[in-house]
C-alpha positions as CSV (number, residue, x, y, z in Angstrom):
1,M,-169.1,-11.0,47.3
2,S,-165.9,-11.2,49.3
3,F,-167.7,-12.9,52.1
4,L,-169.2,-15.5,49.7
5,F,-165.7,-16.1,48.2
6,N,-164.2,-16.7,51.6
7,L,-166.9,-19.3,52.3
8,A,-166.5,-20.9,48.9
9,R,-162.7,-20.7,48.7
10,P,-161.9,-24.1,50.3
11,F,-164.3,-25.8,47.9
12,L,-163.0,-23.9,44.9
13,M,-159.4,-24.7,45.7
14,G,-160.3,-28.3,46.1
15,M,-161.7,-28.5,42.6
16,D,-160.0,-28.9,39.3
17,P,-158.8,-25.3,38.4
18,E,-160.8,-25.1,35.2
19,Q,-163.9,-26.4,36.9
20,A,-163.4,-23.9,39.7
21,H,-163.1,-21.1,37.2
22,G,-166.3,-22.2,35.5
23,A,-168.1,-22.2,38.9
24,T,-166.8,-18.7,39.5
25,I,-168.1,-17.5,36.2
26,A,-171.5,-19.2,36.9
27,G,-171.7,-17.5,40.3
28,L,-170.9,-14.0,38.7
29,R,-173.5,-14.7,36.0
30,V,-176.3,-15.1,38.6
31,M,-175.1,-12.4,40.9
32,P,-177.6,-9.5,41.2
33,A,-176.5,-6.6,39.1
34,R,-175.0,-3.7,41.0
35,A,-173.3,-0.4,40.3
36,P,-169.8,-0.1,41.6
37,Q,-169.1,2.2,44.5
38,K,-167.8,5.6,43.6
39,D,-164.1,5.7,43.2
40,D,-161.7,8.1,44.8
41,P,-161.5,10.9,42.1
42,R,-157.7,10.8,42.5
43,L,-157.7,7.4,40.8
44,A,-159.4,8.5,37.6
45,V,-157.3,8.1,34.5
46,E,-157.7,9.4,30.9
47,A,-156.0,7.2,28.3
48,F,-156.6,6.2,24.7
49,G,-159.3,8.8,24.5
50,L,-161.3,7.1,27.3
51,R,-161.9,8.1,30.9
52,F,-161.4,5.3,33.4
53,P,-162.9,5.7,36.9
54,N,-159.9,3.9,38.3
55,P,-156.8,2.3,36.7
56,V,-157.4,-1.3,37.8
57,G,-158.7,-3.6,35.1
58,M,-159.5,-7.3,34.7
59,A,-157.2,-8.8,32.2
60,A,-158.4,-11.0,29.3
61,G,-158.6,-14.7,30.0
62,F,-160.9,-14.5,32.9
63,D,-164.1,-13.7,31.0
64,K,-163.2,-15.4,27.8
65,H,-166.6,-15.5,26.2
66,G,-168.0,-12.1,27.3
67,E,-170.3,-13.6,29.9
68,V,-169.9,-11.4,32.9
69,P,-168.4,-8.0,32.0
70,D,-171.0,-6.0,34.1
71,A,-170.6,-8.3,37.1
72,L,-166.8,-7.5,37.0
73,L,-167.4,-3.8,36.7
74,G,-169.8,-4.1,39.6
75,L,-166.9,-5.6,41.7
76,G,-165.1,-2.3,41.3
77,F,-162.9,-2.8,38.2
78,G,-162.3,0.4,36.3
79,F,-162.5,-1.6,33.1
80,T,-162.6,-5.2,31.9
81,E,-161.4,-7.0,28.8
82,V,-163.2,-10.0,27.4
83,G,-161.6,-12.8,25.3
84,T,-159.4,-13.9,23.6
85,I,-162.2,-14.4,21.0
86,T,-161.6,-16.2,17.7
87,P,-163.8,-15.9,14.6
88,R,-165.0,-19.5,14.7
89,P,-165.6,-21.6,17.8
90,Q,-162.7,-23.8,18.8
91,P,-162.2,-26.1,21.8
92,G,-158.6,-25.2,22.5
93,N,-156.0,-27.6,23.8
94,P,-156.8,-30.9,25.5
95,K,-157.5,-30.9,29.3
96,P,-156.0,-30.6,31.8
97,R,-154.7,-27.2,30.7
98,L,-154.9,-25.0,33.8
99,F,-152.6,-25.6,36.8
100,R,-152.3,-23.8,40.2
101,L,-148.8,-23.4,41.5
102,T,-150.0,-22.9,45.0
103,E,-146.6,-22.7,46.7
104,D,-145.6,-20.0,44.3
105,E,-149.0,-18.2,44.0
106,G,-148.6,-18.7,40.2
107,V,-150.7,-20.2,37.4
108,I,-149.8,-22.1,34.3
109,N,-152.2,-22.3,31.4
110,R,-152.2,-23.8,28.0
111,F,-155.8,-23.1,26.9
112,G,-154.9,-22.4,23.3
113,F,-157.6,-19.8,22.6
114,N,-160.6,-21.9,23.6
115,S,-163.4,-19.7,22.3
116,E,-167.1,-19.8,21.6
117,G,-166.5,-17.6,18.5
118,H,-167.5,-14.1,17.4
119,A,-171.2,-14.7,17.1
120,A,-171.8,-16.0,20.6
121,A,-169.7,-13.3,22.3
122,H,-171.2,-10.5,20.1
123,R,-174.7,-11.5,21.1
124,R,-173.8,-11.2,24.8
125,L,-172.1,-7.9,24.4
126,T,-174.9,-6.5,22.3
127,A,-177.3,-7.5,25.1
128,R,-175.5,-5.1,27.5
129,G,-177.3,-2.3,25.6
130,A,-176.2,1.1,26.7
131,R,-174.8,0.1,30.1
132,A,-171.9,2.2,31.3
133,G,-168.5,0.9,31.7
134,I,-165.3,0.3,29.6
135,V,-165.3,-3.2,28.1
136,G,-162.4,-4.0,25.8
137,V,-162.4,-6.9,23.3
138,N,-159.3,-9.1,22.9
139,V,-159.2,-10.7,19.5
140,G,-157.2,-13.6,18.2
141,A,-156.9,-16.1,15.3
142,N,-158.2,-19.6,14.9
143,K,-155.5,-22.3,15.3
144,D,-156.1,-23.6,11.8
145,A,-156.4,-20.1,10.1
146,V,-154.7,-19.9,6.8
147,D,-154.6,-16.1,7.0
148,R,-154.2,-15.1,10.6
149,A,-154.2,-11.4,9.9
150,A,-157.6,-11.8,8.3
151,D,-158.9,-13.3,11.6
152,Y,-157.8,-10.2,13.5
153,V,-159.4,-8.0,10.9
154,A,-162.6,-10.0,11.2
155,G,-162.5,-9.5,15.0
156,V,-162.2,-5.7,14.7
157,T,-165.0,-5.6,12.2
158,A,-167.3,-7.9,14.2
159,F,-167.0,-6.0,17.5
160,A,-166.7,-2.4,16.3
161,D,-170.2,-1.6,17.5
162,V,-169.7,-3.0,21.1
163,A,-166.0,-2.7,22.0
164,S,-164.7,0.2,24.0
165,Y,-161.2,-0.7,22.7
166,F,-159.5,-3.6,21.0
167,T,-156.5,-5.7,22.1
168,I,-154.6,-7.6,19.4
169,N,-153.3,-10.7,21.1
170,I,-150.3,-12.0,19.3
171,S,-148.4,-13.1,22.4
172,S,-150.1,-16.2,23.7
173,P,-147.5,-19.1,23.8
174,N,-150.3,-21.7,23.4
175,T,-151.1,-21.4,19.7
176,P,-148.2,-22.7,17.6
177,G,-146.5,-19.9,15.5
178,L,-148.7,-17.1,17.0
179,R,-145.7,-15.2,18.5
180,D,-144.1,-15.1,15.1
181,L,-146.5,-12.2,14.4
182,Q,-144.3,-10.1,16.7
183,Q,-141.6,-10.2,14.1
184,A,-141.2,-6.8,12.4
185,A,-142.5,-7.5,8.8
186,A,-145.4,-9.7,10.0
187,L,-146.4,-7.2,12.7
188,D,-146.3,-4.2,10.3
189,D,-148.6,-6.1,7.8
190,L,-150.9,-7.1,10.6
191,L,-151.2,-3.7,12.2
192,A,-151.8,-2.0,8.8
193,K,-154.7,-4.3,8.1
194,V,-156.2,-4.1,11.6
195,L,-156.0,-0.3,11.7
196,D,-157.5,0.0,8.2
197,A,-160.4,-2.2,9.5
198,R,-160.8,0.0,12.6
199,D,-160.8,3.2,10.5
200,A,-163.3,1.7,8.1
201,A,-165.7,1.1,10.9
202,A,-165.1,4.4,12.7
203,E,-167.6,6.5,10.7
204,K,-170.5,4.2,11.8
205,H,-169.3,3.2,15.3
206,G,-166.7,5.7,16.3
207,R,-163.0,5.4,16.5
208,K,-162.0,2.6,18.8
209,P,-158.5,2.4,20.3
210,V,-156.3,-0.5,19.2
211,L,-153.8,-1.9,21.7
212,L,-151.1,-4.6,21.1
213,K,-150.4,-7.2,23.8
214,I,-146.8,-8.5,23.8
215,A,-144.9,-11.3,25.4
216,P,-142.4,-10.8,28.2
217,D,-140.0,-13.1,26.5
218,L,-138.9,-10.8,23.6
219,A,-135.2,-10.3,23.1
220,I,-134.3,-6.6,23.4
221,E,-133.7,-6.3,19.6
222,D,-137.1,-7.8,19.0
223,L,-138.7,-5.4,21.5
224,D,-137.0,-2.6,19.6
225,D,-138.7,-3.8,16.4
226,V,-142.1,-4.2,18.0
227,V,-142.0,-0.7,19.5
228,R,-140.6,0.8,16.3
229,V,-143.4,-0.7,14.1
230,S,-146.1,0.1,16.7
231,R,-145.0,3.8,16.8
232,A,-144.8,4.0,13.0
233,R,-148.3,2.6,12.7
234,A,-149.5,4.9,15.4
235,I,-151.4,2.3,17.5
236,D,-153.1,3.6,20.6
237,G,-151.3,1.6,23.3
238,M,-149.6,-1.6,24.4
239,I,-150.3,-4.2,27.1
240,V,-147.1,-5.5,28.8
241,S,-147.2,-8.4,29.2
242,N,-148.7,-11.8,28.5
243,T,-147.6,-15.0,30.2
244,T,-144.0,-16.3,30.1
245,I,-142.6,-19.6,28.8
246,T,-139.6,-19.2,31.1
247,R,-139.5,-20.8,34.5
248,P,-137.7,-18.9,37.4
249,A,-135.3,-21.1,39.4
250,S,-137.2,-20.0,42.5
251,L,-140.4,-22.0,41.6
252,R,-141.2,-24.7,44.2
253,S,-144.4,-26.3,42.9
254,A,-144.1,-29.7,41.3
255,L,-146.4,-28.5,38.6
256,S,-143.9,-25.8,37.5
257,K,-142.7,-28.2,34.7
258,E,-146.1,-28.2,33.0
259,T,-146.1,-26.7,29.5
260,G,-147.8,-23.4,29.0
261,G,-147.7,-19.8,30.0
262,L,-146.7,-18.9,33.5
263,S,-148.5,-16.0,35.3
264,G,-149.0,-14.7,38.8
265,R,-146.4,-13.8,41.4
266,P,-143.4,-15.5,39.6
267,L,-144.0,-13.3,36.5
268,F,-143.9,-10.0,38.4
269,R,-140.2,-9.0,38.1
270,L,-139.8,-10.1,34.4
271,A,-143.0,-8.4,33.3
272,T,-142.3,-5.2,35.2
273,Q,-138.7,-5.0,33.7
274,V,-140.0,-5.5,30.2
275,L,-142.7,-2.9,30.9
276,A,-140.0,-0.4,31.9
277,Q,-137.9,-1.2,28.8
278,T,-141.0,-0.7,26.6
279,F,-141.8,2.6,28.3
280,Q,-138.3,3.9,27.6
281,R,-138.7,3.0,23.9
282,V,-142.2,4.4,23.5
283,E,-141.1,7.8,24.7
284,G,-144.6,8.9,25.6
285,Q,-146.1,8.3,22.1
286,F,-148.8,6.1,23.6
287,P,-149.8,4.8,27.1
288,L,-149.0,1.3,28.4
289,I,-151.1,-1.1,30.5
290,G,-149.0,-3.1,33.0
291,A,-149.9,-6.7,33.7
292,G,-148.2,-9.7,35.2
293,G,-147.9,-10.5,38.9
294,I,-150.0,-7.8,40.5
295,E,-151.2,-8.9,43.9
296,S,-151.4,-5.8,46.0
297,A,-151.5,-2.0,45.9
298,D,-147.7,-2.0,46.3
299,T,-147.1,-4.3,43.2
300,A,-149.7,-2.3,41.2
301,F,-147.9,0.9,42.1
302,A,-144.6,-0.6,41.0
303,K,-146.1,-1.0,37.6
304,F,-147.0,2.7,37.5
305,E,-143.5,3.7,38.5
306,A,-142.1,1.3,35.8
307,G,-144.2,3.1,33.1
308,A,-147.8,1.9,33.2
309,T,-150.8,4.3,33.0
310,L,-153.3,1.5,33.8
311,V,-152.9,-2.0,35.2
312,Q,-154.6,-5.4,34.8
313,V,-154.9,-8.3,37.2
314,Y,-156.1,-11.8,36.9
315,S,-154.0,-14.7,38.4
316,A,-153.9,-13.2,41.9
317,M,-157.7,-13.3,42.0
318,V,-157.3,-17.1,42.4
319,Y,-155.5,-16.6,45.7
320,R,-156.8,-13.3,46.9
321,G,-160.4,-13.4,45.7
322,P,-162.6,-10.5,44.4
323,Q,-161.6,-8.2,47.3
324,L,-158.3,-7.8,45.5
325,V,-159.5,-5.0,43.3
326,N,-160.8,-2.9,46.2
327,D,-157.7,-3.6,48.3
328,I,-155.6,-2.2,45.5
329,K,-157.7,0.9,45.1
330,R,-157.8,1.6,48.8
331,G,-154.0,1.2,49.0
332,L,-153.0,3.3,46.0
333,P,-153.5,6.8,47.6
334,G,-151.1,5.8,50.4
335,C,-148.6,4.6,47.8
336,I,-148.8,7.9,46.0
337,A,-148.3,9.9,49.2
338,R,-145.3,7.7,50.4
339,G,-143.7,8.1,47.0
340,G,-143.9,11.9,47.3
341,Y,-146.1,12.3,44.3
342,A,-149.0,14.8,44.0
343,R,-151.1,12.5,41.8
344,L,-150.9,9.0,40.2
345,S,-149.9,10.4,36.8
346,D,-146.7,11.9,38.4
347,A,-145.6,8.3,39.3
348,V,-145.8,7.0,35.8
349,G,-142.3,6.0,34.6
350,A,-140.6,7.6,37.6
351,K,-138.5,4.5,38.2
352,A,-138.5,3.1,34.7
353,A,-134.7,3.5,34.4
354,D,-134.1,1.4,37.6
355,W,-136.7,-1.3,36.6
356,A,-135.3,-1.5,33.0
357,A,-131.8,-2.0,34.3
358,G,-132.9,-4.6,36.8
359,K,-132.0,-2.4,39.8
360,A,-135.5,-1.8,41.3
């Protein structure tokens, strides 16, 4: 697969980014099914009541419609997350809406939850049958929803039979008003309803972990509220973080002024600092998934030292290709040894104080 990507890379990079992404999904869809190679047992992680063969996952946004989860697992990911999926199909924002910041190895998107809807994604995930592998489902609300909480409840209900876990995405910057759900009262109401729906489906389909994905742009007092509500409601974990609406002064690309969420290398320091600040506030009550700017074993390991138990990648795949996941996995044992840790779990949060204070 890496060889094929290297051959195709000049053509993909010459295409419109969204067309290139569609071509990549099409290629994965026809790729012969294969089981991933056995992972180093030192990389196995238990979290949220699930056993992950390795801690490197594909973030939501790549496989929006649940088309290629098994192809991604075959590439070596320890888990993958499909979505964001909305109840009804919706086209998302007008094109163009995806931009490569090549000079910065970043990406800006303003997709706006383009989704084929619950029914189409559920058919695909049902067709997986009893195949092994952890596949999370990231659920969202339709742009025109009158009751957004009801849309999230509908997502949990619809996918309870096929999801390994759920992610409640209230942190995309591309749906007007969505991030307002991170405010304490709205979040408390949302989580109460979502967890009730999860528990109602648990007798038939088993208890599925519920994770909350947050923005890196929260003020400290708002992060305090998000963590307080999440702990009080006893969710299973958080993903830190989604894309940012901020623009670092270091950006060189002319496309950096485009509206939307910024991801990739320019997001790394902000997302990792917020991860560490979240870790400090969670106080071990539930695990965290670190996302944002991971492009190597070293940057992945920084997320663990900042407080992550698992990590997710996406944007760096645009520049590094599918070999990224195996490069990270091959490099992690060396990172563990150089850090003086006996195992990966020993590194989790070891440098959270430095990252949270901006000293790492």
